[in-house]
LOVO-918671 format. One record per residue (C-alpha): residue number from 1; residue in one letter; x, y, z; chain. Coordinates in nm, 3 decimals, m for minus. Each point is the difference from the previous one (the first is absolute). Example, Ala and Ser with C-alpha at 12.3 -4.5 7.8 and 13.67 -1.06 7.14 Angstrom:
BEGIN
{1, A, {1.230, m0.450, 0.780}, A}
{2, S, {0.137, 0.344, m0.066}, A}
END
This chain:
BEGIN
{1, M, {0.000, 0.000, 0.000}, A}
{2, M, {0.128, 0.345, m0.087}, A}
{3, K, {0.112, 0.210, 0.295}, A}
{4, T, {m0.197, 0.319, 0.034}, A}
{5, R, {0.045, 0.320, 0.192}, A}
{6, P, {m0.257, 0.264, 0.089}, A}
{7, L, {0.159, 0.246, m0.241}, A}
{8, A, {m0.296, 0.234, m0.035}, A}
{9, G, {m0.017, 0.039, 0.377}, A}
{10, L, {0.373, 0.060, 0.019}, A}
{11, L, {m0.013, 0.268, m0.267}, A}
{12, S, {m0.295, 0.166, 0.172}, A}
{13, K, {0.209, 0.026, 0.315}, A}
{14, I, {0.290, 0.139, m0.200}, A}
{15, V, {m0.220, 0.266, m0.160}, A}
{16, L, {m0.137, 0.090, 0.343}, A}
{17, G, {0.352, 0.015, 0.140}, A}
{18, T, {0.115, 0.223, m0.283}, A}
{19, A, {m0.292, 0.236, 0.057}, A}
{20, L, {0.084, 0.010, 0.370}, A}
{21, A, {0.363, 0.072, m0.081}, A}
{22, A, {m0.107, 0.302, m0.202}, A}
{23, S, {m0.160, 0.149, 0.311}, A}
{24, L, {0.303, m0.064, 0.219}, A}
{25, S, {0.343, 0.161, 0.002}, A}
{26, G, {0.364, m0.083, 0.062}, A}
{27, C, {0.113, m0.346, 0.102}, A}
{28, V, {m0.348, m0.139, 0.061}, A}
{29, A, {m0.103, 0.068, m0.360}, A}
{30, M, {0.322, m0.154, m0.125}, A}
{31, A, {m0.062, m0.310, 0.211}, A}
{32, V, {m0.352, m0.049, m0.135}, A}
{33, G, {0.122, 0.048, m0.356}, A}
{34, G, {0.279, m0.248, 0.063}, A}
{35, V, {m0.245, m0.266, 0.117}, A}
{36, A, {m0.212, 0.049, m0.312}, A}
{37, T, {0.304, m0.025, m0.226}, A}
{38, A, {0.125, m0.313, 0.177}, A}
{39, A, {m0.340, m0.167, m0.032}, A}
{40, L, {m0.019, 0.073, m0.372}, A}
{41, S, {0.360, m0.118, m0.055}, A}
{42, A, {m0.074, m0.329, 0.174}, A}
{43, N, {m0.286, m0.067, m0.243}, A}
{44, D, {0.196, 0.090, m0.314}, A}
{45, R, {0.087, m0.296, m0.223}, A}
{46, R, {0.342, 0.148, m0.064}, A}
{47, T, {0.272, m0.084, 0.248}, A}
{48, L, {0.097, 0.273, 0.245}, A}
{49, G, {0.331, 0.022, m0.182}, A}
{50, M, {m0.176, 0.056, m0.331}, A}
{51, Q, {m0.228, 0.264, 0.152}, A}
{52, T, {0.305, 0.184, 0.130}, A}
{53, E, {0.171, m0.026, m0.338}, A}
{54, D, {m0.307, 0.138, m0.178}, A}
{55, K, {m0.006, 0.297, 0.238}, A}
{56, S, {0.369, 0.063, m0.069}, A}
{57, I, {m0.056, m0.017, m0.376}, A}
{58, N, {m0.292, 0.242, 0.031}, A}
{59, V, {0.206, 0.255, 0.190}, A}
{60, K, {0.295, m0.018, m0.240}, A}
{61, A, {m0.221, 0.016, m0.308}, A}
{62, E, {m0.208, 0.291, 0.129}, A}
{63, I, {0.316, 0.204, 0.061}, A}
{64, K, {0.125, m0.078, m0.350}, A}
{65, M, {m0.335, 0.088, m0.157}, A}
{66, Q, {m0.017, 0.335, 0.176}, A}
{67, Q, {0.352, 0.084, m0.115}, A}
{68, L, {m0.087, m0.104, m0.355}, A}
{69, T, {m0.331, 0.179, m0.043}, A}
{70, G, {0.023, 0.309, 0.219}, A}
{71, E, {m0.309, 0.204, m0.087}, A}
{72, N, {m0.038, m0.171, m0.338}, A}
{73, G, {m0.164, m0.319, 0.118}, A}
{74, H, {m0.176, m0.192, 0.272}, A}
{75, I, {0.101, m0.363, 0.052}, A}
{76, N, {m0.138, m0.252, 0.248}, A}
{77, V, {0.213, m0.302, 0.091}, A}
{78, T, {m0.148, m0.325, 0.129}, A}
{79, S, {0.235, m0.292, 0.062}, A}
{80, Y, {m0.154, m0.340, 0.074}, A}
{81, N, {0.220, m0.307, 0.023}, A}
{82, R, {0.276, 0.206, m0.168}, A}
{83, K, {m0.216, 0.066, m0.306}, A}
{84, V, {m0.041, 0.375, m0.036}, A}
{85, L, {m0.307, 0.173, m0.141}, A}
{86, L, {0.046, 0.354, m0.131}, A}
{87, T, {m0.311, 0.213, m0.044}, A}
{88, G, {m0.055, 0.371, m0.051}, A}
{89, E, {0.093, 0.257, m0.260}, A}
{90, V, {0.324, 0.104, m0.168}, A}
{91, R, {0.096, 0.270, m0.249}, A}
{92, D, {0.100, m0.220, m0.294}, A}
{93, E, {0.103, m0.347, m0.116}, A}
{94, A, {0.363, 0.067, 0.087}, A}
{95, M, {m0.091, 0.069, 0.363}, A}
{96, K, {m0.224, m0.308, 0.007}, A}
{97, Q, {0.284, m0.225, m0.113}, A}
{98, A, {0.250, 0.173, 0.229}, A}
{99, A, {m0.227, m0.067, 0.297}, A}
{100, E, {m0.012, m0.369, m0.083}, A}
{101, R, {0.379, m0.021, m0.039}, A}
{102, E, {0.057, 0.172, 0.334}, A}
{103, V, {m0.228, m0.243, 0.181}, A}
{104, R, {0.143, m0.307, m0.174}, A}
{105, A, {0.345, 0.106, 0.123}, A}
{106, I, {m0.106, m0.025, 0.366}, A}
{107, D, {0.138, m0.307, 0.178}, A}
{108, N, {m0.233, m0.302, 0.018}, A}
{109, V, {m0.268, 0.138, m0.234}, A}
{110, V, {m0.128, m0.297, m0.201}, A}
{111, S, {m0.213, 0.181, m0.257}, A}
{112, V, {m0.169, 0.333, m0.075}, A}
{113, I, {m0.358, 0.045, m0.118}, A}
{114, N, {0.006, 0.340, m0.170}, A}
{115, E, {m0.351, 0.147, m0.010}, A}
{116, L, {0.110, 0.363, m0.018}, A}
{117, E, {m0.207, 0.234, m0.215}, A}
{118, I, {0.148, 0.281, m0.209}, A}
{119, A, {m0.204, 0.289, 0.135}, A}
{120, G, {0.012, 0.291, 0.241}, A}
{121, P, {0.002, m0.077, 0.373}, A}
{122, S, {m0.344, m0.097, 0.130}, A}
{123, S, {m0.192, 0.254, 0.206}, A}
{124, Y, {m0.054, m0.010, 0.375}, A}
{125, T, {m0.367, m0.076, m0.066}, A}
{126, S, {0.090, m0.296, m0.221}, A}
{127, R, {0.242, m0.140, 0.258}, A}
{128, S, {m0.256, 0.041, 0.277}, A}
{129, S, {m0.254, m0.188, m0.211}, A}
{130, D, {0.253, m0.278, m0.062}, A}
{131, A, {0.074, m0.024, 0.373}, A}
{132, L, {m0.371, m0.034, 0.073}, A}
{133, I, {m0.038, m0.273, m0.262}, A}
{134, T, {0.293, m0.191, 0.152}, A}
{135, T, {m0.160, 0.024, 0.344}, A}
{136, K, {m0.335, m0.123, m0.132}, A}
{137, V, {0.159, m0.292, m0.185}, A}
{138, K, {0.192, m0.105, 0.311}, A}
{139, A, {m0.314, 0.021, 0.213}, A}
{140, S, {m0.193, m0.205, m0.254}, A}
{141, L, {0.273, m0.266, 0.000}, A}
{142, V, {m0.018, m0.021, 0.380}, A}
{143, D, {m0.377, m0.048, m0.022}, A}
{144, K, {0.047, m0.283, m0.249}, A}
{145, K, {0.030, m0.306, 0.223}, A}
{146, T, {0.141, m0.239, m0.260}, A}
{147, I, {0.339, 0.165, m0.059}, A}
{148, S, {0.294, 0.121, 0.208}, A}
{149, A, {m0.017, 0.379, m0.023}, A}
{150, T, {0.351, 0.046, 0.140}, A}
{151, S, {0.139, m0.194, m0.296}, A}
{152, V, {m0.113, 0.265, m0.250}, A}
{153, K, {0.182, 0.331, m0.054}, A}
{154, V, {m0.219, 0.272, m0.151}, A}
{155, T, {0.128, 0.300, m0.198}, A}
{156, T, {m0.225, 0.247, m0.184}, A}
{157, E, {0.105, 0.250, m0.266}, A}
{158, R, {m0.252, 0.209, m0.194}, A}
{159, G, {m0.276, m0.245, 0.084}, A}
{160, V, {0.198, m0.305, m0.112}, A}
{161, V, {0.044, m0.256, 0.278}, A}
{162, Y, {0.315, m0.215, 0.002}, A}
{163, L, {m0.006, m0.317, 0.209}, A}
{164, Q, {0.319, m0.170, 0.119}, A}
{165, G, {0.049, m0.289, 0.238}, A}
{166, L, {0.063, m0.368, 0.060}, A}
{167, V, {m0.338, m0.159, m0.070}, A}
{168, T, {m0.161, m0.309, m0.145}, A}
{169, P, {m0.164, 0.038, m0.342}, A}
{170, R, {m0.341, m0.013, 0.170}, A}
{171, E, {0.095, 0.276, 0.244}, A}
{172, G, {0.137, 0.212, m0.284}, A}
{173, N, {m0.325, m0.024, m0.193}, A}
{174, V, {m0.209, 0.078, 0.308}, A}
{175, A, {0.217, 0.301, 0.088}, A}
{176, A, {m0.026, 0.136, m0.354}, A}
{177, D, {m0.379, m0.040, 0.001}, A}
{178, V, {m0.020, 0.178, 0.336}, A}
{179, A, {0.209, 0.291, m0.130}, A}
{180, K, {m0.208, 0.030, m0.317}, A}
{181, G, {m0.310, 0.044, 0.215}, A}
{182, V, {0.135, 0.307, 0.181}, A}
{183, S, {m0.134, 0.334, m0.119}, A}
{184, G, {0.253, 0.218, m0.182}, A}
{185, V, {0.210, m0.291, m0.129}, A}
{186, T, {0.054, 0.023, m0.376}, A}
{187, R, {0.222, m0.306, m0.047}, A}
{188, V, {0.161, m0.278, 0.204}, A}
{189, V, {0.349, m0.132, m0.076}, A}
{190, K, {0.111, m0.328, 0.161}, A}
{191, I, {0.373, m0.027, 0.071}, A}
{192, F, {m0.023, m0.299, 0.231}, A}
{193, E, {0.246, m0.277, 0.072}, A}
{194, Y, {m0.202, m0.318, 0.010}, A}
{195, I, {0.039, m0.283, 0.247}, A}
{196, A, {m0.179, m0.335, 0.009}, A}
{197, E, {m0.296, m0.065, 0.228}, A}
{198, E, {0.217, m0.271, 0.160}, A}
{199, D, {0.280, 0.247, 0.077}, A}
{200, P, {0.035, 0.045, 0.380}, A}
{201, R, {m0.005, 0.376, m0.055}, A}
{202, A, {m0.354, m0.029, m0.135}, A}
{203, N, {m0.107, m0.101, 0.351}, A}
{204, Q, {0.188, 0.288, 0.163}, A}
{205, A, {m0.233, 0.276, 0.115}, A}
{206, A, {m0.288, m0.179, m0.166}, A}
{207, P, {m0.344, 0.125, 0.101}, A}
{208, A, {m0.264, m0.222, 0.151}, A}
{209, Q, {m0.212, m0.169, m0.265}, A}
{210, S, {m0.377, 0.034, 0.026}, A}
END
């Protein structure tokens, strides 16, 4: 029998803890935030080492992208399992290719998914809308009891939702369908790494089946 964990309940507590942290200050707020982060990390299908490596890649890539674009672009970096997704806007094709080269040169990067658009930087309103869509997709994934929400990374750019993660083919299809049902989403792009249903990681952080 597949092991299950009360993931939805755990995430509800994390959300509550995060909201509480926002109303606190100093060390207490940091402690609450730390507990939430630790709980999410424990339910991630990546190893702790891989999570740390992805964070390091993100930091290095973001610095490089800011140096490259200055005021002439807006690039988001999302590393998952050392595969880096680039979204946002750049001035021209040369800058788009330069961004990809810079990220590929970072130690331990396995591949780069270059989804940069040649356009002016998106507006504050557009970015706020994208942030709201991401939040709604994540919430909808948590509500879906048949997939592990913590195994799906959500990025939104100009209404396009990109989904990354270590998932089974069934989970990937369910996650994409959930995202498509969120208002404001214009397109869903799956960039998953697939694992078998029999893979032990498929049982990690698995929600209770109804």
